[in-house]
C-alpha positions as CSV (number, residue, x, y, z in Angstrom):
1,M,0.0,0.0,0.0
2,I,2.9,2.4,0.8
3,A,4.5,1.7,-2.5
4,Y,1.2,2.2,-4.4
5,L,0.6,5.6,-2.7
6,K,4.2,6.6,-3.3
7,R,3.9,5.9,-7.0
8,A,0.7,8.0,-7.0
9,G,2.6,11.0,-5.5
10,H,1.4,10.7,-1.9
11,R,4.0,10.4,0.9
12,Y,2.8,8.9,4.2
13,S,4.7,7.0,6.9
14,A,4.1,3.3,7.4
15,T,2.6,4.0,10.8
16,T,0.0,6.4,9.3
17,I,-1.0,3.9,6.6
18,H,-1.2,1.1,9.2
19,K,-3.4,3.2,11.5
20,Y,-5.9,4.2,8.8
21,M,-6.1,0.7,7.4
22,N,-6.9,-0.8,10.8
23,T,-9.2,1.8,12.3
24,Q,-11.1,3.4,9.5
25,M,-11.0,0.7,6.8
26,G,-11.2,-2.3,9.1
27,L,-8.5,-4.2,7.3
28,R,-6.3,-6.6,9.2
29,S,-3.3,-8.5,8.1
30,I,-2.8,-12.3,8.4
31,V,0.4,-13.0,10.2
32,C,1.9,-16.5,10.2
33,L,4.3,-17.2,13.0
34,K,7.8,-18.3,11.9
35,K,9.0,-21.7,13.0
36,P,11.9,-21.5,15.5
37,I,15.2,-22.2,13.8
38,T,17.0,-25.0,15.6
39,K,20.2,-26.8,14.7
40,P,20.6,-30.4,15.6
41,G,23.5,-30.9,17.8
42,R,25.2,-33.7,19.7
43,P,23.0,-35.6,22.1
44,H,23.8,-34.8,25.7
45,K,23.8,-38.3,27.0
46,V,23.1,-41.6,25.1
47,F,22.0,-44.6,27.1
48,G,22.1,-48.2,26.0
49,N,19.0,-50.2,25.3
50,K,18.8,-52.2,28.5
51,L,15.2,-53.3,28.2
52,K,15.4,-54.5,24.6
53,Q,11.7,-53.8,24.1
54,D,10.7,-56.0,27.1
55,F,8.3,-53.7,28.9
56,H,6.5,-56.3,31.0
57,G,7.3,-56.6,34.7
58,D,6.6,-59.4,37.1
59,K,6.1,-57.1,40.1
60,P,5.5,-53.3,40.5
61,N,8.3,-50.8,39.9
62,P,11.0,-52.9,38.2
63,K,10.7,-51.0,35.0
64,W,9.3,-47.5,34.2
65,C,8.5,-45.9,30.9
66,T,8.8,-42.1,30.5
67,H,7.8,-39.7,27.8
68,L,8.7,-36.0,27.6
69,T,6.6,-33.6,25.5
70,D,7.2,-30.0,24.6
71,L,4.1,-27.8,24.8
72,F,4.3,-24.6,22.8
73,L,1.9,-21.9,24.2
74,K,0.2,-19.1,22.2
75,N,2.1,-16.5,24.2
76,G,5.4,-17.9,23.0
77,G,6.2,-19.8,26.2
78,V,7.2,-23.4,26.4
79,R,6.0,-26.0,29.0
80,Y,7.4,-29.5,29.4
81,N,5.2,-32.5,30.3
82,C,6.8,-35.6,31.7
83,T,4.8,-38.8,32.0
84,I,6.0,-41.7,34.0
85,I,4.3,-45.1,33.7
86,D,4.8,-48.3,35.5
87,P,4.0,-51.0,32.9
88,A,3.3,-53.6,35.6
89,Q,0.3,-51.5,36.8
90,L,-1.4,-51.5,33.4
């Protein structure tokens, strides 16, 4: 819009154009959030596969399964959810 008005011989600041488009014309822009740029690095710790896919236990608490999930909030914050399951109790 600024370039169009500039070619037509009118000179207004971007703030003025934005203000009039939002308040008087009721036009809103659609903004897509950018994905965070992350670079894969070295793993902090690597553990061996001690269970070898055998998740069944004979008694409670010999084996636990965990899962960590990143929850990205609308306000830009991040929360982490850690779930711990005892497969013998299932």
